Phi, psi and omega in degrees: 000154184301321180304310184292321177299319178297316183291324176297313179302317179294319181296323178291338178260001184061036181262135182290128174293167171280162176300322181296322178292319178296318177296324181294327176297315180293335183271355179297157184274164176299331178297333184260004189297324179291326176294320179296315179298317181297320181292309180295331178297328177296321179290316179302315182290329178302316187261339186227005180059222179246025180276144175235119179276136178255133178239152183227128181269137169236116181275101185288329183209120191244132173083179173059038179277140180280353180276160187246032180302121190296333185277351196257132179285348180262005188291165173302125179084003179297137176254009178294137185274066185261169172292137177232125178202157178273189191306131170291148173286155181307318181292329177292316179294321179296320178296319178295318180297325183300327180296316180292321179294323177295333179277356177114000179290144175247353179231131174252128180254114182264115188241141175221134178290155178134167179293319180178164185280147167277171176297326177294323177297320178299319177299318179300312182294324177301318178295324178292317178301316180298316181298320181290316183285335174296327181269336184219089191301322188264005182291146173266139180238126175249129175263146183214087194237006180102202183290132182262141172269167180304134176088344184286323177298320178296320180294322177295319178298316179296330181282352178111001176295141179261332187213164175222132179254134169204112187277145171283329174076307180209181184291156178300324183295329184250004185300321181295344179282340181251340182213137178240348186272351169208174188245165173302318180298326176300319181291317177301319181298319180292319176299319179295321178297319179297314177305310186295332181276357180088010174278150173288120183277136177232123181205136185216210189216169172237126176255149176103013181264015181094010182285162177271169173302321180298321177297317180298316179295320179302312184290324179290322176293324177295322177295318178302320180294322178288337176059054173288160176284333179222147181233100175284132178252113179259146173245121188310129167263108181286089185283134174302136181095002176242159182299337183258022184298336182262005184274088177244085186248351190265144170242162176304321181294320178296319179299319179295319178296321179296314179298320178296317179299316178299317180297319179294322181283328182236068191296325187251020181253148175295112176261121184248130170280116186253221186303140172099358183295322182291327184281322187254323176279325177051237185288354179263012177305317181302326178297327182293338178293341175284351182247316181256151180246018185203143176217168168270139178267131173076217186280168179252209187280306180237002177227160185272146176254181176300148178304138181305320179299321179293324176301313182294320178294321179299316180299314181293316182296329181278359178087018179253173179225148178289132179291129182283160182299331182269359182272147178274129183287306189275155177300156187302323183295331176282328178295310183290341178277000178083046184282017175074205185297323180300338179286334179258341175196011174142195188215204221262201189255224164104048175273134234261007206288332186221164188298327180287300186285329190073014183281042309252351178141346170110181194272274185162260190288145174267175186273359183280152181291141181246153179294153180296139178226160179293150179299134181290154176289157180303131178065015177290142178297126183260064179296341179291344181267359181260116180235126178292136180294129178233014183223170179080213185308134180084002178227175177264005182264152180296143178285165174265121178211000000 
């Protein structure tokens, strides 16, 4: 169709689509979804080839957050039965990170729940970064600690952090509907602080919270304006015990259209499939690799993801390859423009799970075999795919990587 040809041409030239074109991608029918994937896939391959970057989350501090983000299982007043623990020690975090690195991850995302870090928290994270880099010299580290105060981004950079994640999550017009304890402008300010400190900025969104197509386009265009090196796309996991537990609006086809729209608007940026891919894309996850060039390996912050081995098999079976530690993630023009850490090997965190990271809540299915069940009805809520994390950081059980 003419729309897709136009968008491919613009993507290959790094030209911004119009809002009407972005909305038209979201409005395409399920009958056209393969055409949409094929078109956006041309843009993805132009800038990123067939490489898939693996990122690994380490939840440094889980639960008991004072913020009221409606999507988050760690929020104030959450009744979700998640793991709750205070700060991991540096050696504990390093041990957790080692599992993901052994599985092929090149980026470790250090996440902590909360409104934002204190100066003492920055010291804690600095010690953790040192412990991880002492064991893995070339690893990239992204911090995801919430709203930053003046000078904190610079301190993280000095401590060895390569990137900082803070998601916008949704449009400015609807932000107050999901969070009241901080503002959209607060989030923009933190992304700007990370940029100014020389950190690779990572900022993305959450789809599936009841937003309109216009809201999705608004937030993606706002992200394009902020120019992060990576854009994590989260699909809401409606966790029991949170205000959005009944919000099951996504289909695999809708998720693919959203990812395609993000790729067309941000053609040369690391687009990461973050929280929720297992729950909403399900068996269509391999198609999403034609749109995004980055995923999280293994589990998320408070929920379980697909088995790490299954992630690696999926990448290989789909004809893609894991990006090596020595490979540069971003295109050369972004590297030479000073794109921060993402310019030398990738970009940020951002699975949607918590108020600090904006990483959204995690993945979904665990890697263990499940008993056979009848095929679900079309668009039926798949609560059976949501599993609370009970292994890895904060437990005595081995992590999934």
